[in-house]
DONUFI-917965 format. One line per field, with one value per atom (N, C-alpha, C): residue number from 1; residue in one letter; atom name; y, x, z. Coordinates in nm, 3 decimals, always signed. Layout:
BEGIN
nr: NUM	...
rest: a	...
atom: CA	...
py: Y	...
px: X	...
pz: Z	...
//
This chain:
BEGIN
nr: 1	1	1	2	2	2	3	3	3	4	4	4	5	5	5	6	6	6	7	7	7	8	8	8	9	9	9	10	10	10	11	11	11	12	12	12	13	13	13	14	14	14	15	15	15	16	16	16	17	17	17	18	18	18	19	19	19	20	20	20	21	21	21	22	22	22	23	23	23	24	24	24	25	25	25	26	26	26	27	27	27	28	28	28	29	29	29	30	30	30	31	31	31	32	32	32	33	33	33	34	34	34	35	35	35	36	36	36	37	37	37	38	38	38	39	39	39	40	40	40	41	41	41	42	42	42	43	43	43	44	44	44	45	45	45	46	46	46	47	47	47	48	48	48	49	49	49	50	50	50	51	51	51	52	52	52	53	53	53	54	54	54	55	55	55	56	56	56	57	57	57	58	58	58	59	59	59	60	60	60	61	61	61	62	62	62	63	63	63	64	64	64	65	65	65	66	66	66	67	67	67	68	68	68	69	69	69	70	70	70	71	71	71	72	72	72	73	73	73	74	74	74	75	75	75	76	76	76	77	77	77	78	78	78	79	79	79	80	80	80	81	81	81	82	82	82	83	83	83	84	84	84	85	85	85	86	86	86	87	87	87	88	88	88	89	89	89	90	90	90	91	91	91	92	92	92	93	93	93	94	94	94	95	95	95	96	96	96	97	97	97	98	98	98	99	99	99	100	100	100	101	101	101	102	102	102	103	103	103	104	104	104	105	105	105	106	106	106	107	107	107	108	108	108	109	109	109	110	110	110	111	111	111	112	112	112	113	113	113	114	114	114	115	115	115	116	116	116	117	117	117
rest: m	m	m	n	n	n	e	e	e	p	p	p	g	g	g	v	v	v	g	g	g	y	y	y	s	s	s	l	l	l	n	n	n	f	f	f	t	t	t	l	l	l	l	l	l	d	d	d	e	e	e	q	q	q	r	r	r	e	e	e	v	v	v	e	e	e	e	e	e	k	k	k	v	v	v	a	a	a	f	f	f	e	e	e	n	n	n	s	s	s	a	a	a	k	k	k	p	p	p	k	k	k	t	t	t	i	i	i	n	n	n	y	y	y	v	v	v	e	e	e	a	a	a	k	k	k	p	p	p	v	v	v	d	d	d	l	l	l	k	k	k	l	l	l	k	k	k	l	l	l	i	i	i	v	v	v	p	p	p	v	v	v	l	l	l	i	i	i	v	v	v	l	l	l	t	t	t	m	m	m	f	f	f	n	n	n	l	l	l	s	s	s	s	s	s	a	a	a	i	i	i	e	e	e	a	a	a	s	s	s	y	y	y	y	y	y	s	s	s	h	h	h	q	q	q	f	f	f	m	m	m	s	s	s	a	a	a	f	f	f	f	f	f	a	a	a	t	t	t	p	p	p	y	y	y	p	p	p	n	n	n	v	v	v	k	k	k	q	q	q	i	i	i	d	d	d	e	e	e	n	n	n	n	n	n	i	i	i	s	s	s	l	l	l	v	v	v	i	i	i	d	d	d	n	n	n	n	n	n	e	e	e	c	c	c	h	h	h	y	y	y	t	t	t	k	k	k	n	n	n	t	t	t	q	q	q	l	l	l	l	l	l	r	r	r	c	c	c	q	q	q
atom: N	CA	C	N	CA	C	N	CA	C	N	CA	C	N	CA	C	N	CA	C	N	CA	C	N	CA	C	N	CA	C	N	CA	C	N	CA	C	N	CA	C	N	CA	C	N	CA	C	N	CA	C	N	CA	C	N	CA	C	N	CA	C	N	CA	C	N	CA	C	N	CA	C	N	CA	C	N	CA	C	N	CA	C	N	CA	C	N	CA	C	N	CA	C	N	CA	C	N	CA	C	N	CA	C	N	CA	C	N	CA	C	N	CA	C	N	CA	C	N	CA	C	N	CA	C	N	CA	C	N	CA	C	N	CA	C	N	CA	C	N	CA	C	N	CA	C	N	CA	C	N	CA	C	N	CA	C	N	CA	C	N	CA	C	N	CA	C	N	CA	C	N	CA	C	N	CA	C	N	CA	C	N	CA	C	N	CA	C	N	CA	C	N	CA	C	N	CA	C	N	CA	C	N	CA	C	N	CA	C	N	CA	C	N	CA	C	N	CA	C	N	CA	C	N	CA	C	N	CA	C	N	CA	C	N	CA	C	N	CA	C	N	CA	C	N	CA	C	N	CA	C	N	CA	C	N	CA	C	N	CA	C	N	CA	C	N	CA	C	N	CA	C	N	CA	C	N	CA	C	N	CA	C	N	CA	C	N	CA	C	N	CA	C	N	CA	C	N	CA	C	N	CA	C	N	CA	C	N	CA	C	N	CA	C	N	CA	C	N	CA	C	N	CA	C	N	CA	C	N	CA	C	N	CA	C	N	CA	C	N	CA	C	N	CA	C	N	CA	C	N	CA	C	N	CA	C	N	CA	C	N	CA	C	N	CA	C	N	CA	C	N	CA	C	N	CA	C	N	CA	C	N	CA	C	N	CA	C	N	CA	C	N	CA	C	N	CA	C	N	CA	C	N	CA	C	N	CA	C
py: -7.869	-7.959	-8.054	-8.176	-8.229	-8.390	-8.412	-8.519	-8.620	-8.749	-8.848	-8.914	-8.893	-8.958	-8.847	-8.734	-8.626	-8.509	-8.395	-8.352	-8.242	-8.078	-8.015	-7.924	-7.917	-7.870	-7.724	-7.604	-7.509	-7.455	-7.434	-7.412	-7.213	-7.110	-6.995	-6.921	-6.810	-6.737	-6.590	-6.508	-6.377	-6.311	-6.193	-6.071	-6.018	-5.980	-5.929	-5.762	-5.733	-5.585	-5.658	-5.729	-5.765	-5.872	-5.892	-5.973	-5.919	-5.755	-5.679	-5.614	-5.577	-5.524	-5.575	-5.745	-5.814	-5.830	-5.785	-5.818	-5.710	-5.617	-5.454	-5.428	-5.476	-5.509	-5.558	-5.674	-5.810	-5.765	-5.642	-5.585	-5.514	-5.432	-5.342	-5.340	-5.470	-5.501	-5.530	-5.591	-5.671	-5.582	-5.450	-5.341	-5.242	-5.274	-5.164	-5.261	-5.168	-5.205	-5.225	-5.367	-5.351	-5.285	-5.283	-5.167	-5.192	-5.153	-5.166	-5.091	-5.158	-5.067	-5.040	-4.882	-4.848	-4.772	-4.807	-4.731	-4.609	-4.498	-4.364	-4.363	-4.316	-4.339	-4.189	-4.175	-4.076	-4.006	-3.834	-3.797	-3.824	-3.783	-3.783	-3.692	-3.726	-3.549	-3.499	-3.369	-3.269	-3.244	-3.342	-3.348	-3.485	-3.592	-3.741	-3.690	-3.592	-3.586	-3.483	-3.450	-3.360	-3.450	-3.534	-3.545	-3.715	-3.802	-3.928	-3.848	-3.740	-3.745	-3.662	-3.655	-3.582	-3.670	-3.840	-3.875	-4.030	-3.984	-4.047	-4.022	-3.827	-3.778	-3.789	-3.848	-3.834	-3.956	-4.082	-4.242	-4.259	-4.147	-4.172	-4.116	-3.993	-3.946	-4.049	-4.088	-4.181	-4.283	-4.356	-4.426	-4.416	-4.320	-4.281	-4.203	-4.133	-4.142	-4.271	-4.387	-4.542	-4.581	-4.583	-4.604	-4.521	-4.422	-4.371	-4.363	-4.378	-4.420	-4.584	-4.646	-4.784	-4.782	-4.720	-4.692	-4.642	-4.518	-4.469	-4.544	-4.653	-4.702	-4.820	-4.863	-5.000	-4.897	-4.793	-4.725	-4.697	-4.687	-4.655	-4.722	-4.876	-5.017	-5.041	-5.024	-5.039	-4.994	-4.860	-4.803	-4.814	-4.835	-4.847	-5.011	-5.106	-5.212	-5.213	-5.113	-5.118	-5.147	-5.246	-5.202	-5.125	-5.032	-4.902	-4.945	-4.768	-4.806	-4.842	-4.925	-4.977	-4.874	-4.768	-4.697	-4.586	-4.564	-4.468	-4.501	-4.394	-4.389	-4.335	-4.347	-4.228	-4.190	-4.076	-3.995	-3.952	-3.867	-3.818	-3.827	-3.770	-3.722	-3.632	-3.511	-3.444	-3.447	-3.550	-3.569	-3.720	-3.719	-3.824	-3.875	-3.966	-3.984	-4.096	-4.094	-4.197	-4.138	-4.302	-4.275	-4.292	-4.192	-4.206	-4.156	-4.283	-4.328	-4.319	-4.324	-4.311	-4.175	-4.104	-3.973	-3.998	-3.955	-3.917	-3.814	-3.791	-3.651	-3.690	-3.584	-3.541	-3.401	-3.511	-3.446	-3.388	-3.296	-3.218	-3.258	-3.236	-3.245	-3.118	-3.086	-2.912	-2.771	-2.823	-2.718	-2.778	-2.893	-3.032	-2.963	-3.010	-2.917	-3.111	-3.085	-3.218	-3.170	-3.179	-3.143	-3.280	-3.313	-3.424	-3.333	-3.443	-3.423	-3.489
px: +7.545	+7.561	+7.524	+7.616	+7.614	+7.548	+7.423	+7.405	+7.444	+7.461	+7.515	+7.368	+7.428	+7.323	+7.164	+7.160	+7.099	+7.177	+7.297	+7.368	+7.312	+7.399	+7.442	+7.264	+7.279	+7.136	+7.208	+7.120	+7.168	+7.035	+7.070	+6.945	+7.024	+6.999	+7.019	+6.886	+6.854	+6.731	+6.785	+6.677	+6.679	+6.687	+6.753	+6.781	+6.617	+6.592	+6.453	+6.398	+6.530	+6.548	+6.455	+6.543	+6.530	+6.375	+6.323	+6.249	+6.104	+6.109	+6.045	+6.001	+6.121	+6.109	+6.042	+6.040	+5.976	+5.842	+5.798	+5.630	+5.621	+5.638	+5.578	+5.618	+5.713	+5.676	+5.554	+5.559	+5.511	+5.289	+5.294	+5.165	+5.129	+5.238	+5.220	+5.169	+5.255	+5.229	+5.021	+5.035	+4.901	+4.759	+4.822	+4.691	+4.668	+4.807	+4.801	+4.706	+4.631	+4.527	+4.639	+4.560	+4.631	+4.632	+4.735	+4.790	+4.723	+4.640	+4.615	+4.689	+4.706	+4.800	+4.698	+4.662	+4.631	+4.673	+4.603	+4.639	+4.600	+4.661	+4.614	+4.548	+4.433	+4.278	+4.403	+4.452	+4.480	+4.335	+4.331	+4.216	+4.229	+4.072	+4.089	+4.083	+4.158	+4.189	+4.057	+4.013	+3.947	+3.925	+4.015	+3.959	+3.943	+3.933	+3.861	+3.717	+3.687	+3.583	+3.487	+3.549	+3.444	+3.431	+3.561	+3.526	+3.455	+3.463	+3.332	+3.221	+3.161	+3.046	+3.018	+3.084	+3.104	+3.077	+3.182	+3.208	+3.039	+2.993	+2.841	+2.757	+2.708	+2.602	+2.658	+2.783	+2.805	+2.796	+2.841	+2.767	+2.601	+2.558	+2.398	+2.348	+2.368	+2.342	+2.413	+2.512	+2.529	+2.444	+2.420	+2.322	+2.175	+2.110	+1.985	+2.007	+2.135	+2.129	+2.155	+2.190	+2.223	+2.042	+1.982	+1.843	+1.741	+1.755	+1.674	+1.667	+1.841	+1.911	+1.891	+1.862	+1.836	+1.679	+1.574	+1.430	+1.427	+1.487	+1.445	+1.545	+1.603	+1.701	+1.580	+1.518	+1.393	+1.269	+1.233	+1.158	+1.216	+1.280	+1.359	+1.400	+1.392	+1.353	+1.243	+1.127	+1.028	+0.987	+1.005	+0.912	+1.029	+1.181	+1.194	+1.127	+1.119	+1.095	+0.945	+0.871	+0.692	+0.683	+0.525	+0.530	+0.475	+0.479	+0.463	+0.344	+0.243	+0.131	+0.054	+0.003	-0.046	-0.110	-0.089	-0.259	-0.114	-0.034	+0.097	+0.171	+0.134	+0.203	+0.259	+0.416	+0.515	+0.496	+0.423	+0.446	+0.532	+0.632	+0.753	+0.834	+0.945	+0.991	+0.979	+0.909	+0.863	+0.731	+0.562	+0.476	+0.458	+0.328	+0.355	+0.155	+0.089	-0.011	-0.059	-0.160	-0.207	-0.375	-0.461	-0.604	-0.607	-0.692	-0.712	-0.828	-0.913	-1.059	-1.140	-1.106	-1.200	-1.153	-1.026	-1.056	-0.899	-0.876	-0.742	-0.652	-0.495	-0.485	-0.360	-0.327	-0.141	-0.070	+0.071	+0.164	+0.223	+0.249	+0.398	+0.487	+0.631	+0.728	+0.821	+0.779	+0.900	+0.843	+0.698	+0.636	+0.515	+0.552	+0.523	+0.360	+0.319	+0.128	+0.065	-0.026	-0.117	-0.259	-0.276	-0.447	-0.549	-0.646	-0.715	-0.865	-0.908	-0.983	-1.117
pz: +3.396	+3.492	+3.363	+3.342	+3.224	+3.263	+3.172	+3.230	+3.083	+3.131	+2.992	+2.943	+2.831	+2.695	+2.676	+2.778	+2.767	+2.662	+2.778	+2.688	+2.813	+2.786	+2.899	+2.942	+3.090	+3.130	+3.203	+3.191	+3.233	+3.341	+3.436	+3.531	+3.613	+3.552	+3.562	+3.667	+3.701	+3.752	+3.690	+3.633	+3.647	+3.757	+3.752	+3.787	+3.855	+3.929	+4.020	+3.931	+3.877	+3.769	+3.628	+3.564	+3.447	+3.457	+3.547	+3.563	+3.525	+3.649	+3.628	+3.504	+3.440	+3.292	+3.195	+3.231	+3.090	+3.147	+3.271	+3.294	+3.235	+3.289	+3.267	+3.100	+2.996	+2.831	+2.830	+2.903	+2.820	+2.891	+2.930	+2.999	+2.914	+2.903	+2.822	+2.631	+2.651	+2.483	+2.520	+2.588	+2.630	+2.571	+2.666	+2.722	+2.523	+2.480	+2.361	+2.259	+2.161	+2.050	+2.000	+1.895	+1.760	+1.695	+1.620	+1.508	+1.398	+1.302	+1.152	+1.059	+0.960	+0.877	+0.768	+0.750	+0.667	+0.537	+0.436	+0.319	+0.282	+0.279	+0.223	+0.119	+0.097	-0.047	-0.095	-0.235	-0.291	-0.334	-0.298	-0.371	-0.489	-0.552	-0.698	-0.749	-0.902	-0.926	-0.992	-0.979	-1.027	-1.150	-1.298	-1.413	-1.401	-1.353	-1.344	-1.331	-1.161	-1.180	-1.255	-1.381	-1.458	-1.569	-1.599	-1.777	-1.741	-1.647	-1.605	-1.641	-1.595	-1.608	-1.779	-1.792	-1.998	-2.040	-2.004	-2.088	-2.087	-1.947	-1.951	-2.052	-2.022	-2.106	-2.249	-2.358	-2.425	-2.490	-2.414	-2.456	-2.448	-2.348	-2.388	-2.515	-2.542	-2.669	-2.760	-2.801	-2.858	-2.864	-2.732	-2.758	-2.789	-2.772	-2.848	-2.986	-3.009	-3.180	-3.227	-3.188	-3.256	-3.273	-3.160	-3.194	-3.282	-3.252	-3.374	-3.536	-3.512	-3.678	-3.734	-3.625	-3.665	-3.691	-3.627	-3.608	-3.774	-3.775	-3.951	-4.039	-4.009	-4.146	-4.147	-4.066	-4.098	-4.187	-4.166	-4.201	-4.346	-4.398	-4.482	-4.605	-4.558	-4.576	-4.595	-4.529	-4.600	-4.724	-4.652	-4.800	-4.909	-4.968	-5.014	-5.108	-5.038	-5.078	-5.091	-5.075	-5.087	-5.242	-5.248	-5.388	-5.462	-5.544	-5.578	-5.647	-5.614	-5.683	-5.825	-5.812	-5.941	-6.036	-6.048	-6.185	-6.177	-6.204	-6.234	-6.384	-6.496	-6.584	-6.629	-6.674	-6.694	-6.859	-6.827	-6.964	-7.043	-6.991	-7.041	-6.886	-6.905	-6.765	-6.681	-6.731	-6.682	-6.632	-6.659	-6.624	-6.586	-6.513	-6.477	-6.459	-6.500	-6.500	-6.434	-6.354	-6.201	-6.204	-6.201	-6.142	-5.973	-5.929	-5.775	-5.776	-5.727	-5.728	-5.874	-5.981	-6.057	-6.072	-6.062	-6.155	-6.191	-6.297	-6.362	-6.348	-6.276	-6.288	-6.331	-6.347	-6.391	-6.325	-6.286	-6.187	-6.264	-6.284	-6.330	-6.230	-6.264	-6.169	-6.161	-6.265	-6.279	-6.147	-6.178	-6.080	-6.001	-5.967	-5.856	-5.825	-5.959	-5.970	-5.956	-5.908	-5.953	-5.982	-6.131	-6.129	-6.216	-6.141	-6.144	-6.208	-6.251	-6.359	-6.255
//
């Protein structure tokens, strides 16, 4: 039917069978649970399971070694810059004379012998 200034309007009815099919499909769609798309996780490779703990252990070992090196570096530097014992006299390349508690001692480097009087 044509309405002037509005346009054409169509008027039709659905067949009973088609209406029943549409109602059935609508009912089935409303009764179905909503589907969720899952992403399948890939299984973890055995190499990765073995490598990660080994790397963690190595990292902990390296960290402890670094802390130990820092500690000994500090001790070395404090000994290196320590004030020397004031009562030491170099006699020659092999002998040293030193005074310990008012006792004169002689140290021989070759034999690593300390003789005190």
